[in-house]
N, C-alpha and C positions, 0 to 999 in steps of 0.2 A: 425294265417296262413291259406289259405284253399290248398287242396292238388293242387298240377301245372292241369291247365284246364276244372276249377269242378268253378260253380258259387252261388249266394246266393243273393236271393232278401232280400232289405235292409229295403224297406218300400212300399206299393202300396198307393199313392200318389192323394188325390181329386185336378181339378183342381187350381191354386192358392196356394198351398199349398208347402210346404218347407222343406228342410230334413237338421239338423245342423250334419256334421260330423269335426270330429277330431280323430287325427292318432298317435301314438309313431314309428319314425324310416321313413325309407326309403319308398317309396311305390313300390317297385321295381316288376316289372311283374303285378301292378293288377291294371284292367281299373274299370272305372265305368263308367257304359252305360245306359239308359232310353230310355223306349219304345215311347214317346211321345218327340218332344222341350221341351228342359230346358235351364236357365240358372247358373251362376256357379256365387257368388259371396263374400266377406268375405279375411281373411289372406289367403293367401295358407301354412303359415308358422306353421298352426295349425296343417294342414296332418301329421307333419314332427313332430313336439315337441310338440302336446297335449294342454295343456289350458297354458303352459309354453311356448307360442311362440314369448311374446311379446322382444324386442331388438336380435332375433336371427338374427346375419347377415353369418352365414356357413350355405351355403345350403348342405347337406349331399348327397353323391356323390349317384346316380341314386334314386334321389329324387322323380322325381316324373313320370318317367319314363313309357311310353305309358298310363299314366294316364286318359287321355280322347278318347283313340284310337279308329274310327269307332264308332261315332252315331252321336246322333241328338242335341249336342250342338251346340244352336244357339248363346249365346254370354259369352265372358269372359270379358267383358269391367269390369264387378266390382269387377273382381278379383285381390287382390291387394295383390304385391310381395316384402310387409311390408319392412324390413330389410334386402335384401339379395343386397349386389351389385357385386354379383359376380352370373357366373351360374356353378357350379361344374360338373367335370365328368361326363355324360350321366345324368344330371341334369333334363333338357326338352327332353329327347330321343322320342322322338318318339310322344311326348304329348297330338299332335293335330293331330297326323295323321288322315287322311281321315276323320273328322272332315267338309265331305263339305258344311252342315248349319250352322258355325261356320259366323259370318259375322262381330264381333270386337273380335279384340286378346286383351289380357292383356294392361296394363301400365310396358313396360321393360324401359323407359326412365333413373331409377338408375342404370341401369347394366353398369359397365365398364369393364368388363373381361365374356368370355366365355371358359371354360374348354374343353380337350378333347371331342370329341362325344356328350357336353353340349348342341346346339340347330339339332343333327344331325334328319333330316325331321323333324322337332317340327310341321312346316306346312305344310305340306309336300298335296297335293291335295285337302287343305284347297280354294275353288274356291267361296266363297264367299264373304270372306273378301275382303270389300270395299277398306282398308287401310292396308300398312302394318307398323308392330309393329313398335315403336317407339326404335329406335337402336342407338342415337346418342351420347350415352355417352359410346360407347364401345371402347376399344383403341384396345385389344385383342383377336385373335381368335385363341386356342390349335385345336389339331388334329383333322380332322375331324369334327371340332367345326359347326358349319355352314354349313355341307353337303347334300345336296340335302335341305334347308332348307323350299323354298318357292319353290317350282315345283309345277307346273302346277294354280300357285295364278292366280288371274287375273289384281289384283289392277293395276291402269294406274302409279305409281308412283312408282319409288325402294326405300326401305330401305334404311334410314337416316344413312349412314357409312364414316361417316365426319372423327370420332376420329378414325375410327381403324388405328395402327399404323403397328402391324403386323399378316400373318395371316398362321397361323401352315399347315402341309403337310396335302394336301388335306381338307385344312380348310374353302373353299371355292367350292368347286369341284362340279358341275353344282347347285347353290346355286339358281337359277332365272332361271333354264329351264324351257324349254314349257311353261312359263310365256307369254304369246303373247301377249296381250293387254300392255306390259310394257312398255311404249314411251320415259323414260327417265334413263340411266343407273345412279347407285350410285354412289354419289363424294368417290372416292378413293385417293383422291388427299396426303394423308398423310402418304398412304404404302407408308413400305421401306422397307417391308421385305417381300416374299413368299419361305411356305417352298416348299417340292416335290410334284408338281401338286396341288398345292392351288388353283388356280382361271382354273382352267383346267375346258374348256366344260360350265364355269357360267353362259352365258348366249345363248348359245345352244337351238336354239326353238323360242328366243326371235324374233318375225318376225316385229316387230314393235317398235324396239330400234330405233331409228332415229343415235344418234350418241354413241361412245364409250368411255368405263369413262377414268380419266385423272389422268394417272400414272406414273407421270412427277420427283414424290418420291424415286421410288423405287431403288433398291440402290443395292438388293440381291434376286434372285430370285433363286429356285432350281429348280429339273430335271421336265420337263414336255411333 
């Protein structure tokens, strides 16, 4: 590991060249940056389990904390989440934060739960994405799980949250803040419980939003 604040050049690549990376353990506080536009692909579990990534279903806490924070990443479409079915605590914490060139997110359709801070500001200011990631299998969101996840994103259609039944404390606080081009609210009709400040200011600044979400199944709402 490197001392805090230090950097190292992994490779100098020519156009269309690639770099293969593997790592053992969480990537906490390590951020990969490039001077030019680049794409990422492969099984992301190899960055926590090295050559032994096949079959790993448990994402370590802080696994990809700030991994691609503020850089020239263009596409993560071919970044495979492997056998992961849940996002750990701080698992994708600020992973793509300020990646304004990012056009395509990874496929999150296998994820069923998001831990505490699991997707905290994951796609904050990723204003190049045309579509929100597929979150249709997620059933539970932990404390701060999707806090400010999509701030200032410009996609017109909200992520599919139709399977979510519970939202923790501040779980979706300001989740879509300043998504001014978003026309439709996500389907929240399955949500039965929301923790303290769980959906506070969730759609603040969404000036194109035409209809509120369906919250008819709510039976428990915390302090707001």
